[in-house]
N, C-alpha and C positions, 0 to 999 in steps of 0.2 A: 047385936047389931053389927053389920059389917060395913066397912067403908067402901063405897063404890069407886072403882077405878075410873077416873075421867079419861076419855080418849084424848090422845094428843091431837091438837089442831093440825090440819094439813093445809098446804098452800093452795089457794084458789085465786080467782081473778080480782079479789079485793083485799088480799092479805097484806100485812106489813111483815117484812122478813128481815132478819139479820143473818148475814152469811159471809163467808169467804168465797171468792170465785177467781178463776183464772180462765182467760180466753187465749187460745193459741191458734195459729194457722194450722190446719190439719195436715197440709202437705209438707211443711217445714218444721213444725213444732215450735216456731218462733212465738214467744210470749208477747201478746199485745198489751194485756193488762192483768195484774194480779194483786189481790188484797191479802194474800196469805202471809206476806212479809211485813204487814202493817196492821192497821185497825180494820176490823170487818166493816162491810157496808150495811147500811140499813135503808131499805127501799120500800116503796109503796107499789105493789103490783098493779099494773094497769095505768100508772101515772106517767109512763114514758121515760122512766129513769133507767130502764133496761130495755133493750130491743125486745119486741113482742115474741120473736122466735126463741129467744133465750128464756123469757118468762115462761113460755109454755113447757119448757123442760122441768121447771120447778113444780108445776101443778101435781098435787098428790103427795109431795114430799113432806116429811115431818122433821121437827127439830132433832138434831143428832145424826141425821142421814148425810152420807157423803156419796157422790156419784160423779161419773164422767159421761158426757154426752157427745156424740159425734154428729154434727149437723152438716148435711150435704150443702153444696154451693147454693147460696141464695136463701137458705132456711133461717139463718140467724139475723141478718140485716137486710134481707130482701134481694131481689135480682137487680142487676144493673139496668138502669133506665136510660136508654140512648138519648131521650129528650133532655137529660140533665148534662149533656155535653154542650156547653154554651160559650160563645165568644164574648169577651169583654174588651172593649176598645182600650188601646194604650192611653188615649186621652183621658178616659174616665179613671183608669187606674192611677195615672199620674196625679189626678186631682184628689183622689180619696185615699190612696195607699200611702203609708208612711214613707217619707223621703228615704231613698236608698234601698227600698225593698226590691229584691230581685225576684224573678219568676223563672226558675229553672225547671225543666221537665221532670215530673215525678215528685216535685216538692208540694207539700200540703201547706196552703197559705190561708191566713185569716186577714180580711181587710174590711173596713167599714163600707156600708152601702149608702147610696145617696139619701135614703130616707131615714138614716140614723141607725139602721139595723146592722147586721154583720153578715158577710159572706165567708164561706170557707169551702175551699175546693182544691183539687189536685191539678197542677199545671200539666196540660197534655203537650202543647206545643206553642211556640211563639211564631206568629205570622207577621206579615208586613205591618198591618194596622191594628191588630188585636192579638190577644192571647186566648187560646182555647183552654177552657177549664172543664174538669169533670166534677160536677157538684153532687155526685152520688156519695153516700157514706163510704169511707175508705174500705170497709169490710163487706160492702154489698157484693154479692156474687161469689163470695169466698166460702170454701168449706172450712168449718171451724171445729175445734175441740173446746168444750165448755165444762170445766171442772168446778164442782160446787160442794161446799161443806155448809150445811144449813145449821145455824146456831139457834135461831128462835123464830117462831111464827105466832103472829097475833091476828 
């Protein structure tokens, strides 16, 4: 009697994975996030823990594989949506933002929303009565390099 070799599971749209990963801007190689220097991440594919464009790169991979993917602009975190450039009045900001918070162009800012939620956006410009924010994900519209070392797949 021979022992049958069980095929290794591959990543699909409902897998649980443990992996190291690194995301870099493709044009500058600036590292945005990396788990290689710390503990690996454990994620549920399809649960929104990783951008859909990045998850698709993992499909078909098996534990032990390592690969690097180049994603064209917009493929990782989507395209820039011009409708997500929105003004927020200075009166509203002064009411809900922490005292002393400044809003400098290019700065990524978190502040509470009137309904108890959270806003996060990049300051585009300060105007007379409001501040224009870009509420797109900071990596939207960017070309990325996604490096992966897959440790486990369930």
